[in-house]
ROSE-4610 file (N, C-alpha, C; in Angstrom, 1 decimal, always signed):
// ROSE-4610
residu = [M/M/M/A/A/A/F/F/F/D/D/D/P/P/P/F/F/F/G/G/G/Y/Y/Y/F/F/F/A/A/A/F/F/F/A/A/A/S/S/S/K/K/K/L/L/L/T/T/T/S/S/S/L/L/L/L/L/L/K/K/K/Q/Q/Q/G/G/G/E/E/E/N/N/N/M/M/M/A/A/A/A/A/A/E/E/E/F/F/F/D/D/D/A/A/A/L/L/L/K/K/K/T/T/T/Q/Q/Q/I/I/I/T/T/T/N/N/N/T/T/T/E/E/E/T/T/T/V/V/V/V/V/V/Q/Q/Q/T/T/T/A/A/A/V/V/V/T/T/T/L/L/L/L/L/L/T/T/T/T/T/T/L/L/L/K/K/K/T/T/T/S/S/S/L/L/L/D/D/D/A/A/A/A/A/A/I/I/I/A/A/A/N/N/N/N/N/N/V/V/V/P/P/P/A/A/A/Q/Q/Q/A/A/A/F/F/F/T/T/T/D/D/D/L/L/L/S/S/S/T/T/T/Q/Q/Q/L/L/L/G/G/G/V/V/V/A/A/A/T/T/T/A/A/A/A/A/A/L/L/L/A/A/A/D/D/D/A/A/A/V/V/V/T/T/T/K/K/K/N/N/N/T/T/T/P/P/P/A/A/A/T/T/T/P/P/P/A/A/A/A/A/A]
num = [1/1/1/2/2/2/3/3/3/4/4/4/5/5/5/6/6/6/7/7/7/8/8/8/9/9/9/10/10/10/11/11/11/12/12/12/13/13/13/14/14/14/15/15/15/16/16/16/17/17/17/18/18/18/19/19/19/20/20/20/21/21/21/22/22/22/23/23/23/24/24/24/25/25/25/26/26/26/27/27/27/28/28/28/29/29/29/30/30/30/31/31/31/32/32/32/33/33/33/34/34/34/35/35/35/36/36/36/37/37/37/38/38/38/39/39/39/40/40/40/41/41/41/42/42/42/43/43/43/44/44/44/45/45/45/46/46/46/47/47/47/48/48/48/49/49/49/50/50/50/51/51/51/52/52/52/53/53/53/54/54/54/55/55/55/56/56/56/57/57/57/58/58/58/59/59/59/60/60/60/61/61/61/62/62/62/63/63/63/64/64/64/65/65/65/66/66/66/67/67/67/68/68/68/69/69/69/70/70/70/71/71/71/72/72/72/73/73/73/74/74/74/75/75/75/76/76/76/77/77/77/78/78/78/79/79/79/80/80/80/81/81/81/82/82/82/83/83/83/84/84/84/85/85/85/86/86/86/87/87/87/88/88/88/89/89/89/90/90/90/91/91/91/92/92/92/93/93/93/94/94/94/95/95/95/96/96/96/97/97/97/98/98/98]
x = [+131.8/+130.7/+131.0/+130.6/+131.0/+130.3/+130.8/+130.2/+129.1/+128.0/+126.8/+126.6/+127.3/+127.2/+125.4/+125.1/+123.6/+122.6/+122.9/+122.3/+122.6/+123.8/+124.1/+123.6/+123.6/+122.8/+121.3/+120.6/+119.3/+118.9/+119.8/+119.8/+120.1/+120.9/+121.3/+120.0/+119.5/+118.4/+117.3/+116.9/+115.9/+116.2/+117.5/+117.7/+117.7/+117.9/+117.7/+116.3/+115.4/+114.0/+113.6/+113.8/+113.4/+113.8/+115.1/+115.4/+114.9/+114.2/+113.7/+112.0/+111.5/+110.3/+110.3/+111.3/+111.5/+111.4/+112.1/+112.5/+110.8/+110.2/+108.8/+107.6/+107.8/+107.1/+107.5/+108.8/+108.9/+108.5/+108.7/+108.2/+106.6/+106.0/+104.5/+104.3/+104.9/+104.7/+104.8/+105.9/+105.9/+104.9/+104.4/+103.2/+102.0/+101.7/+100.7/+100.6/+102.0/+102.1/+101.9/+102.0/+102.0/+100.5/+99.8/+98.3/+97.7/+97.9/+97.4/+97.5/+98.8/+99.1/+98.3/+98.2/+97.0/+95.7/+95.2/+94.0/+93.7/+94.5/+94.6/+94.5/+95.3/+95.4/+93.9/+93.4/+91.9/+90.9/+91.1/+90.1/+90.3/+91.5/+91.8/+91.2/+91.3/+91.0/+89.3/+88.7/+87.2/+86.8/+87.3/+87.0/+87.3/+88.4/+88.5/+87.4/+87.2/+86.1/+84.8/+84.4/+83.1/+83.1/+84.2/+84.5/+84.4/+85.0/+84.7/+83.3/+82.6/+81.2/+80.4/+80.5/+79.7/+80.0/+81.2/+81.8/+81.0/+81.1/+80.3/+78.9/+78.1/+76.7/+76.5/+77.2/+76.9/+77.0/+78.0/+78.1/+77.2/+76.7/+75.6/+74.1/+73.9/+72.6/+72.9/+74.0/+74.3/+74.0/+74.3/+74.5/+73.1/+72.2/+70.9/+71.2/+72.3/+72.5/+71.3/+71.3/+70.2/+70.2/+69.0/+69.0/+70.0/+70.3/+71.3/+72.7/+73.0/+74.3/+74.2/+72.9/+73.0/+72.9/+72.4/+72.5/+73.7/+74.6/+76.0/+76.9/+76.7/+77.2/+76.9/+75.6/+75.1/+76.0/+76.0/+76.8/+78.3/+78.8/+80.3/+80.4/+79.4/+79.5/+79.3/+78.6/+78.5/+79.7/+80.5/+81.6/+82.6/+82.8/+83.5/+83.6/+82.0/+81.6/+81.8/+81.7/+82.1/+83.6/+84.4/+85.8/+86.2/+85.9/+85.9/+85.6/+84.4/+84.0/+85.0/+85.4/+86.3/+87.7/+88.3/+89.3/+89.2/+88.3/+87.9/+87.9/+87.2/+86.9/+88.4/+89.0/+90.5/+91.5/+91.2/+92.3/+91.6/+90.5/+89.8/+90.1/+90.8/+91.2/+89.6/+89.7/+88.5/+88.3/+89.0/+88.7/+89.7/+89.3/+90.0/+91.3/+92.4/+93.8/+93.6/+94.3/+94.4/+95.3]
y = [+59.5/+59.7/+60.6/+59.8/+60.2/+61.7/+62.3/+63.6/+63.0/+63.6/+63.1/+64.3/+64.4/+65.4/+65.7/+64.5/+64.9/+65.4/+65.0/+65.6/+67.2/+67.5/+68.9/+69.7/+69.2/+69.8/+70.1/+68.9/+69.2/+70.2/+70.1/+71.3/+72.7/+72.7/+73.9/+74.4/+73.4/+73.8/+74.4/+73.7/+73.9/+75.5/+75.6/+76.9/+78.2/+77.8/+78.8/+79.1/+78.1/+78.1/+78.9/+78.9/+79.7/+81.1/+81.3/+82.7/+83.5/+82.7/+83.3/+83.6/+82.5/+83.0/+84.3/+84.5/+85.7/+86.8/+86.8/+87.9/+88.3/+87.3/+87.3/+87.9/+87.5/+88.0/+89.6/+89.8/+91.4/+92.1/+91.7/+92.5/+92.5/+91.7/+91.5/+92.6/+92.4/+93.2/+94.8/+95.1/+96.5/+96.8/+96.1/+96.4/+96.6/+95.9/+96.2/+97.3/+97.7/+99.1/+100.2/+100.1/+101.0/+101.2/+99.9/+100.2/+100.6/+100.4/+100.9/+102.4/+103.0/+104.5/+105.0/+104.5/+104.9/+105.2/+103.9/+104.0/+105.2/+105.2/+106.3/+107.8/+107.9/+109.2/+109.4/+108.4/+108.5/+108.8/+108.3/+108.5/+109.8/+110.3/+111.6/+112.7/+112.3/+113.5/+113.5/+112.3/+112.4/+113.0/+112.7/+113.5/+115.0/+115.7/+116.9/+117.3/+116.9/+117.2/+117.4/+116.4/+116.4/+117.5/+117.8/+118.9/+120.1/+120.4/+121.7/+121.9/+120.9/+120.8/+121.4/+120.8/+121.0/+122.6/+123.0/+124.3/+125.5/+125.0/+125.7/+125.9/+124.8/+124.6/+125.9/+125.3/+126.2/+127.6/+127.9/+129.5/+130.0/+129.1/+129.7/+129.6/+128.8/+128.9/+130.1/+130.3/+131.4/+132.8/+132.9/+134.1/+134.3/+133.3/+133.5/+133.5/+132.6/+132.9/+132.3/+133.0/+132.5/+131.0/+130.8/+129.3/+129.0/+129.9/+129.5/+129.1/+129.6/+129.2/+127.8/+127.3/+125.9/+125.1/+125.3/+124.6/+124.7/+125.7/+125.6/+124.6/+124.7/+123.8/+122.5/+122.2/+120.7/+120.3/+121.2/+120.9/+120.6/+121.4/+121.1/+119.8/+119.5/+118.3/+116.9/+117.0/+116.2/+115.8/+116.9/+116.6/+116.1/+116.6/+115.9/+114.4/+114.1/+112.8/+111.8/+112.3/+111.5/+111.5/+112.3/+112.2/+111.0/+111.2/+110.3/+108.9/+108.6/+107.5/+106.9/+107.5/+107.1/+106.7/+107.4/+107.0/+105.7/+105.5/+104.5/+103.2/+103.4/+102.4/+102.2/+102.9/+102.6/+102.0/+102.2/+101.6/+100.3/+99.9/+98.6/+97.5/+96.5/+95.3/+94.7/+94.3/+93.6/+92.2/+91.6/+90.4/+90.4/+90.1/+90.1/+89.3/+89.7/+89.3/+88.0/+87.1/+85.7/+85.7]
z = [+124.7/+123.9/+122.5/+121.4/+120.3/+119.8/+118.8/+118.5/+117.4/+117.4/+116.5/+115.3/+114.4/+113.5/+112.8/+113.0/+112.3/+113.5/+114.8/+116.0/+116.0/+115.7/+115.8/+114.7/+113.4/+112.3/+112.5/+113.1/+113.8/+114.4/+115.6/+116.6/+115.9/+115.2/+114.4/+113.6/+113.1/+112.0/+112.9/+113.9/+114.7/+115.4/+115.9/+116.4/+115.2/+113.9/+112.9/+112.7/+112.6/+112.6/+113.6/+114.9/+116.1/+115.9/+115.7/+115.5/+114.0/+113.2/+112.1/+112.5/+113.3/+114.1/+114.6/+115.5/+116.5/+115.5/+114.6/+113.5/+112.9/+112.3/+112.0/+113.0/+114.1/+115.2/+115.6/+115.3/+115.7/+114.6/+113.4/+112.2/+112.3/+112.7/+112.8/+113.9/+115.1/+116.5/+115.9/+115.0/+114.5/+113.6/+113.0/+111.9/+112.7/+113.9/+114.6/+115.4/+116.0/+116.5/+115.8/+114.1/+113.4/+113.1/+112.9/+112.9/+113.9/+115.4/+116.5/+116.3/+116.1/+116.0/+115.0/+114.0/+112.7/+113.3/+113.9/+114.4/+115.3/+116.4/+117.4/+116.8/+115.7/+114.9/+114.4/+113.6/+113.2/+114.4/+115.3/+116.5/+117.0/+117.4/+117.9/+116.8/+115.5/+114.4/+114.5/+114.6/+114.8/+116.3/+117.2/+118.3/+118.2/+117.6/+117.4/+116.4/+115.4/+114.7/+115.3/+116.1/+116.7/+117.9/+118.7/+119.5/+118.9/+117.9/+117.1/+116.7/+116.3/+115.8/+116.9/+118.1/+119.3/+119.5/+119.5/+120.1/+119.0/+117.6/+116.8/+116.9/+117.2/+117.4/+118.8/+119.8/+121.0/+120.7/+120.0/+119.6/+118.8/+117.8/+116.9/+117.8/+118.7/+119.5/+120.5/+121.0/+122.1/+121.3/+120.2/+119.5/+118.4/+118.5/+117.9/+116.4/+115.8/+114.3/+113.6/+112.5/+111.5/+111.1/+110.5/+110.1/+108.9/+108.0/+107.1/+107.6/+108.7/+109.4/+109.7/+110.1/+110.5/+109.3/+108.3/+107.1/+106.6/+106.8/+106.2/+107.2/+108.5/+109.3/+108.9/+108.7/+108.3/+107.0/+106.1/+104.8/+105.3/+106.1/+106.6/+107.2/+108.1/+108.7/+107.7/+106.9/+105.7/+105.1/+104.8/+104.0/+105.0/+106.2/+107.2/+107.3/+107.3/+107.9/+106.5/+105.3/+104.3/+104.1/+104.6/+104.6/+105.8/+106.9/+108.0/+107.5/+106.9/+106.4/+105.3/+104.3/+103.3/+104.1/+105.2/+105.9/+106.3/+107.0/+107.8/+106.9/+105.8/+104.8/+104.2/+103.7/+103.0/+104.0/+105.3/+106.3/+107.0/+106.6/+107.2/+106.2/+106.7/+105.6/+105.4/+104.0/+103.4/+104.3/+104.5/+105.6/+106.7/+108.0/+109.0/+108.8/+109.5/+109.5/+110.4/+109.9/+110.9/+111.7]
């Protein structure tokens, strides 16, 4: 059986291509893991915000806090909501990734 250099080079080329695809997939996987971590952080921050808000409202109701305190709390919620909306908008791709 004779050595076929062209077959060897074709095989080597395909193997190199497969290895490159594996490297690309690994990089894409790492980027996806980072995106998931960032999303989980945003979600946890929102949960903390809402939990703190509920605790504050419950305390205000239990202590018969004056109406101005509720207005102040509403203002605080508006600021926090805008910040959260900005963060979500900033980290949401304009078009879905393919």
